[in-house]
KETORKOL-601504 format. One line per field, with one value per residue (C-alpha): residue number from 0; residue in one letter; x, y, z. Coordinates in steps of 0.001 Angstrom, whole numbers. Layout:
BEGIN
seq <- [NUM | ...]
type <- [a | ...]
x <- [X | ...]
y <- [Y | ...]
z <- [Z | ...]
//
This chain:
BEGIN
seq <- [0 | 1 | 2 | 3 | 4 | 5 | 6 | 7 | 8 | 9 | 10 | 11 | 12 | 13 | 14 | 15 | 16 | 17 | 18 | 19 | 20 | 21 | 22 | 23 | 24 | 25 | 26 | 27 | 28 | 29 | 30 | 31 | 32 | 33 | 34 | 35 | 36 | 37 | 38 | 39 | 40 | 41 | 42 | 43 | 44 | 45 | 46 | 47 | 48 | 49 | 50 | 51 | 52 | 53 | 54 | 55 | 56 | 57 | 58 | 59 | 60 | 61 | 62 | 63 | 64 | 65 | 66 | 67 | 68 | 69 | 70 | 71 | 72 | 73 | 74 | 75 | 76 | 77 | 78 | 79 | 80 | 81 | 82 | 83 | 84 | 85 | 86 | 87 | 88 | 89 | 90 | 91 | 92 | 93 | 94 | 95 | 96 | 97 | 98 | 99 | 100 | 101 | 102 | 103 | 104 | 105 | 106 | 107 | 108 | 109 | 110 | 111 | 112 | 113 | 114 | 115 | 116 | 117 | 118 | 119 | 120 | 121 | 122 | 123 | 124 | 125 | 126 | 127 | 128 | 129 | 130 | 131 | 132 | 133 | 134 | 135 | 136 | 137 | 138 | 139 | 140 | 141 | 142 | 143 | 144 | 145 | 146 | 147 | 148 | 149 | 150 | 151 | 152 | 153 | 154 | 155 | 156 | 157 | 158 | 159 | 160 | 161 | 162 | 163 | 164 | 165 | 166 | 167 | 168 | 169 | 170 | 171 | 172 | 173 | 174 | 175 | 176 | 177 | 178 | 179 | 180 | 181 | 182 | 183 | 184 | 185 | 186 | 187 | 188 | 189 | 190 | 191 | 192 | 193 | 194 | 195 | 196 | 197 | 198 | 199 | 200 | 201 | 202 | 203 | 204 | 205 | 206 | 207 | 208 | 209 | 210 | 211 | 212 | 213 | 214 | 215 | 216 | 217 | 218 | 219 | 220 | 221 | 222 | 223 | 224 | 225 | 226 | 227 | 228 | 229 | 230 | 231 | 232 | 233 | 234 | 235 | 236 | 237 | 238 | 239 | 240 | 241 | 242 | 243 | 244 | 245 | 246 | 247 | 248 | 249 | 250 | 251 | 252 | 253 | 254 | 255 | 256 | 257 | 258 | 259 | 260 | 261 | 262 | 263 | 264 | 265 | 266 | 267 | 268 | 269 | 270 | 271 | 272 | 273 | 274 | 275 | 276 | 277 | 278 | 279 | 280 | 281 | 282 | 283 | 284 | 285 | 286 | 287 | 288 | 289 | 290 | 291 | 292 | 293 | 294 | 295 | 296 | 297 | 298 | 299 | 300 | 301 | 302 | 303 | 304 | 305 | 306 | 307 | 308 | 309 | 310 | 311 | 312 | 313 | 314 | 315 | 316 | 317]
type <- [x | x | x | x | x | x | x | x | x | x | x | x | x | x | x | x | x | x | x | x | x | x | x | x | x | x | x | x | x | x | x | x | x | x | x | x | x | x | x | x | x | x | x | x | x | x | x | x | x | x | x | x | x | x | x | x | x | x | x | x | x | x | x | x | x | x | x | x | x | x | x | x | x | x | x | x | x | x | x | x | x | x | x | x | x | x | x | x | x | x | x | x | x | x | x | x | x | x | x | x | x | x | x | x | x | x | x | x | x | x | x | x | x | x | x | x | x | x | x | x | x | x | x | x | x | x | x | x | x | x | x | x | x | x | x | x | x | x | x | x | x | x | x | x | x | x | x | x | x | x | x | x | x | x | x | x | x | x | x | x | x | x | x | x | x | x | x | x | x | x | x | x | x | x | x | x | x | x | x | x | x | x | x | x | x | x | x | x | x | x | x | x | x | x | x | x | x | x | x | x | x | x | x | x | x | x | x | x | x | x | x | x | x | x | x | x | x | x | x | x | x | x | x | x | x | x | x | x | x | x | x | x | x | x | x | x | x | x | x | x | x | x | x | x | x | x | x | x | x | x | x | x | x | x | x | x | x | x | x | x | x | x | x | x | x | x | x | x | x | x | x | x | x | x | x | x | x | x | x | x | x | x | x | x | x | x | x | x | x | x | x | x | x | x | x | x | x | x | x | x | x | x | x | x | x | x | x | x | x | x | x | x | x | x | x | x | x | x]
x <- [-23008 | -22001 | -23730 | -21664 | -18480 | -19519 | -20072 | -16780 | -14863 | -16031 | -12464 | -11996 | -13441 | -12261 | -12321 | -12926 | -11131 | -12422 | -13595 | -12270 | -9732 | -7260 | -4401 | -5070 | -5241 | -1911 | -3143 | -6520 | -4702 | -2996 | -6094 | -7414 | -4109 | -4074 | -7556 | -6498 | -3333 | -5245 | -7942 | -5406 | -3267 | -6323 | -7921 | -4598 | -4091 | -7564 | -6816 | -3382 | -4695 | -7573 | -5361 | -2598 | -4740 | -6497 | -8847 | -10379 | -11154 | -14883 | -17810 | -18032 | -14354 | -14491 | -17234 | -15151 | -12255 | -14554 | -15588 | -11933 | -11164 | -14051 | -12885 | -9360 | -10736 | -12783 | -9778 | -7463 | -10015 | -10430 | -6927 | -5072 | -7413 | -7899 | -4148 | -3724 | -6134 | -4988 | -1223 | -625 | -3845 | -4068 | -7811 | -8100 | -9220 | -9859 | -13507 | -12707 | -10615 | -13496 | -15924 | -13540 | -13200 | -16972 | -17476 | -15188 | -16472 | -20091 | -19175 | -17250 | -20050 | -22640 | -20265 | -19964 | -23749 | -24076 | -21409 | -23120 | -26334 | -24405 | -22992 | -26538 | -27517 | -24468 | -25582 | -29169 | -28082 | -25666 | -28414 | -31434 | -29703 | -26397 | -26180 | -26477 | -24339 | -21284 | -23373 | -25405 | -22517 | -19961 | -16879 | -18577 | -21677 | -19539 | -17646 | -20963 | -22319 | -19135 | -19084 | -22770 | -22274 | -19334 | -21020 | -24249 | -22348 | -20197 | -23157 | -25431 | -22931 | -21500 | -24326 | -24176 | -20794 | -22129 | -25237 | -23082 | -20761 | -23671 | -24631 | -23414 | -21165 | -19511 | -15861 | -15147 | -17131 | -16609 | -17402 | -18310 | -15775 | -12217 | -13548 | -16187 | -19697 | -22560 | -25001 | -22267 | -21346 | -25051 | -25211 | -22774 | -24815 | -26133 | -28504 | -31496 | -30311 | -33582 | -32572 | -29270 | -31013 | -33736 | -31161 | -29100 | -32200 | -32947 | -29418 | -29799 | -33241 | -32170 | -28991 | -28625 | -32333 | -33206 | -30247 | -31315 | -34855 | -33494 | -31076 | -33978 | -35957 | -32919 | -32563 | -36291 | -35898 | -32705 | -34406 | -37429 | -35146 | -33081 | -36177 | -37377 | -34225 | -35055 | -31702 | -30869 | -27144 | -27647 | -29718 | -26965 | -24320 | -26293 | -26870 | -23216 | -22183 | -24163 | -22804 | -19825 | -22018 | -24654 | -21900 | -20598 | -24124 | -24716 | -21278 | -22102 | -25763 | -25885 | -23329 | -24976 | -28418 | -26901 | -25290 | -28564 | -30489 | -27940 | -28192 | -31983 | -32769 | -29510 | -29222 | -28747 | -26143 | -22531 | -20465 | -18137 | -21070 | -21669 | -17940 | -17628 | -20611 | -19197 | -15806 | -17426 | -19402 | -16257 | -13687 | -15441 | -16577 | -13099 | -11619 | -14115 | -14794 | -11375 | -11416 | -14895 | -14126 | -10798 | -12360 | -15568 | -14347 | -12362 | -10815 | -9325 | -8217 | -6398 | -4624 | -3502 | -2057 | -456 | 1206 | 2314 | 3940 | 5555 | 7049 | 8218 | 9849 | 11604 | 12847 | 14099 | 15817 | 17656]
y <- [37605 | 37036 | 33648 | 32655 | 33706 | 31831 | 28659 | 28945 | 29487 | 26185 | 24900 | 24936 | 21769 | 20695 | 17061 | 16115 | 13517 | 12842 | 16157 | 16722 | 13923 | 15711 | 15133 | 11401 | 11143 | 9299 | 6670 | 6426 | 5892 | 2716 | 454 | 2100 | 1488 | -2086 | -2593 | -1161 | -3294 | -6439 | -5707 | -5081 | -8120 | -10370 | -9397 | -9621 | -13111 | -14179 | -12898 | -14576 | -17952 | -17963 | -16821 | -19376 | -22418 | -24012 | -25942 | -22616 | -21439 | -21873 | -19395 | -19028 | -18049 | -15734 | -13784 | -13827 | -12327 | -9522 | -8911 | -8735 | -6258 | -3991 | -4132 | -3175 | -301 | 967 | 785 | 2521 | 5312 | 6259 | 5506 | 8649 | 11249 | 9230 | 9120 | 12727 | 13879 | 11537 | 11729 | 15246 | 17075 | 18061 | 18638 | 20682 | 18934 | 20446 | 20380 | 18388 | 15881 | 15544 | 14792 | 12192 | 10462 | 10586 | 9059 | 6095 | 5478 | 5241 | 3369 | 664 | 432 | -183 | -2637 | -4559 | -4648 | -5970 | -8631 | -9835 | -10202 | -12096 | -14416 | -15072 | -16005 | -18293 | -20083 | -20289 | -21993 | -24308 | -25506 | -25567 | -26797 | -28416 | -30510 | -27408 | -25174 | -24955 | -24775 | -21820 | -19930 | -20166 | -17939 | -15768 | -15346 | -14441 | -11811 | -10331 | -10237 | -8608 | -6058 | -5288 | -4743 | -2376 | -426 | -32 | 1444 | 3746 | 5122 | 5555 | 7607 | 9630 | 12255 | 12936 | 14678 | 17034 | 17827 | 18714 | 20835 | 23037 | 23934 | 26858 | 26501 | 28743 | 29660 | 27240 | 24010 | 21660 | 17998 | 15534 | 12804 | 12277 | 11317 | 12688 | 11223 | 12465 | 13173 | 14956 | 17264 | 18052 | 19404 | 22197 | 23404 | 27005 | 26752 | 24527 | 20930 | 19089 | 17648 | 16292 | 14912 | 13198 | 11783 | 10438 | 8700 | 7254 | 5836 | 4135 | 2731 | 1442 | -171 | -1196 | -1215 | -3243 | -5577 | -6191 | -7133 | -9519 | -10969 | -11735 | -13327 | -15429 | -16759 | -17484 | -19684 | -21224 | -21996 | -23458 | -25740 | -26770 | -27640 | -29904 | -32031 | -35255 | -35864 | -33666 | -34014 | -32826 | -29866 | -28820 | -29243 | -27073 | -24351 | -24455 | -23342 | -20124 | -19216 | -17198 | -15267 | -14530 | -13176 | -10954 | -9644 | -8837 | -7212 | -4942 | -4066 | -3711 | -829 | 810 | 680 | 1907 | 4892 | 5746 | 5553 | 7788 | 10345 | 10329 | 9987 | 10679 | 14414 | 14934 | 12182 | 13273 | 13826 | 10976 | 8514 | 9608 | 9358 | 5886 | 4587 | 6000 | 4409 | 1089 | 1213 | 1727 | -233 | -3337 | -5070 | -5002 | -6212 | -8975 | -10467 | -12151 | -13298 | -14822 | -16570 | -17880 | -19234 | -20628 | -21809 | -25020 | -24926 | -21458 | -22150 | -25337 | -23643 | -20706 | -23106 | -25138 | -22023 | -20955 | -24297 | -24545 | -21091 | -21984 | -25224 | -23517 | -20792 | -23422 | -25409 | -22317]
z <- [-12600 | -8994 | -9046 | -12062 | -10301 | -7175 | -9215 | -11087 | -7835 | -6342 | -6117 | -2346 | -897 | 2540 | 3603 | 7234 | 9318 | 12837 | 14356 | 17877 | 17469 | 15193 | 17666 | 17499 | 13703 | 13510 | 15987 | 14247 | 10947 | 12252 | 12297 | 9136 | 7297 | 8590 | 7156 | 3785 | 3650 | 4633 | 2030 | -742 | 181 | 548 | -2762 | -4620 | -3144 | -4315 | -7826 | -7912 | -6722 | -9221 | -12110 | -11526 | -10709 | -13684 | -11383 | -10290 | -13823 | -13255 | -13340 | -9539 | -9270 | -12284 | -10515 | -7333 | -9334 | -10490 | -6869 | -5812 | -8624 | -7605 | -3972 | -5024 | -7092 | -4141 | -1800 | -4273 | -4798 | -1134 | 237 | -1041 | 487 | 3670 | 4343 | 3202 | 5918 | 8693 | 8125 | 6836 | 7785 | 4108 | 3781 | 583 | -2592 | -6007 | -7122 | -10281 | -8303 | -5837 | -8681 | -10122 | -6745 | -6246 | -9690 | -9014 | -5470 | -6642 | -9829 | -7952 | -5367 | -8108 | -9821 | -6549 | -6188 | -9752 | -9209 | -6023 | -8044 | -10757 | -8086 | -6833 | -10405 | -10524 | -7326 | -8616 | -11842 | -9981 | -7607 | -9948 | -13141 | -12103 | -15290 | -17501 | -15273 | -17544 | -20726 | -19388 | -17760 | -20558 | -20641 | -23256 | -21055 | -18032 | -20049 | -21215 | -17645 | -16312 | -19137 | -18630 | -14889 | -15482 | -18312 | -16318 | -13361 | -15515 | -17484 | -14462 | -12444 | -15358 | -15620 | -11867 | -12238 | -14930 | -12921 | -9901 | -12045 | -13147 | -9572 | -7492 | -4469 | -1916 | -2023 | 851 | 1081 | 4016 | 3361 | 6096 | 5305 | 4121 | 674 | -1705 | -1833 | -3990 | -1156 | 812 | -2084 | -2559 | 1003 | 78 | -2938 | -2807 | -5795 | -6620 | -6259 | -6894 | -10281 | -8932 | -5860 | -7924 | -10340 | -7428 | -6068 | -9533 | -9717 | -6329 | -7193 | -10632 | -9327 | -5688 | -4804 | -7915 | -7318 | -3713 | -4818 | -7466 | -4886 | -2543 | -5389 | -6357 | -2818 | -2584 | -5684 | -4281 | -957 | -2753 | -4773 | -1733 | 314 | -2504 | -2186 | -332 | 1351 | 4366 | 3654 | 64 | 1288 | 3687 | 992 | -1434 | 1189 | 2231 | -1272 | -692 | 2768 | 1497 | -919 | 1732 | 4023 | 1189 | 511 | 4186 | 4491 | 1558 | 2185 | 5988 | 6156 | 3122 | 4753 | 8032 | 6298 | 4529 | 7816 | 9570 | 6738 | 6892 | 10593 | 12453 | 11899 | 15643 | 15951 | 16612 | 13417 | 14393 | 14061 | 10444 | 9722 | 11269 | 9254 | 6004 | 6732 | 7583 | 4314 | 2219 | 4241 | 5555 | 2302 | 656 | 3954 | 4726 | 1279 | 835 | 4491 | 4169 | 877 | 2191 | 5382 | 3845 | 409 | 802 | -2672 | -2209 | 1368 | 323 | -2557 | -412 | 2178 | -603 | -2063 | 1410 | 2224 | -1221 | -734 | 2763 | 1568 | -1345 | 1013 | 3457 | 691 | -559]
//
């Protein structure tokens, strides 16, 4: 009976900012807020440019739009609790709200992984079968791929919330970050958590781990095709179309691997190291993706500059 009461009273979850640096939270929030604002502005700009320019209504840019949407979703999911902790020192979060945030964080992360794999497929088709590129990646096919990526993520993460809800917790549960992650919530469990832990591992293996293997295979095929091209200039041109995507993949997977390694092997590391890695994992991809694609993709860069100068001229004329 007491166990049941303990489980039903799991409403007090406390988020954590930067331990030992509470007096500096306002100053710490300045670069973090700048990163959020840059990420939101950058991804919104990418979406606006692609939507309003007919010349960019191509498979590669449709996938880039999906990536920007997932980045915006990830930023919007973590921003409220991050600012709540850093600005107002409001650490308490309701258990149900914590589960909802956890659900969307992991869902958008898996969506991003799936979109990066879809973009690798896009590059593979463009390089191996350029003449059939538009006939293979039709609008209908792209919609199906995007829907499949979103449905896979939503269905994979959905049972995790119910499994966590069935477990027993203490009356006060301190989390390690200023947002809710599955592995962090599991640490506060007082009952047997093996099923939830195994399911969480299955989700990672069937999504991000599988995607990373398929990404590597895609680039092996791309590299094999590129090396078979006789002209050095053509080889460089083909590889150059993949640079932005490779940067996005590295930006996503390196922080994720770093966070996993810290969780597994860095138990003696200071708490601030864990917190920094978790923030890098959630903040850096949404920040860097629009920057990388703006810098490395000539078509987007030109159209952004064109919009900027048109706006400046119209402002000057008025």
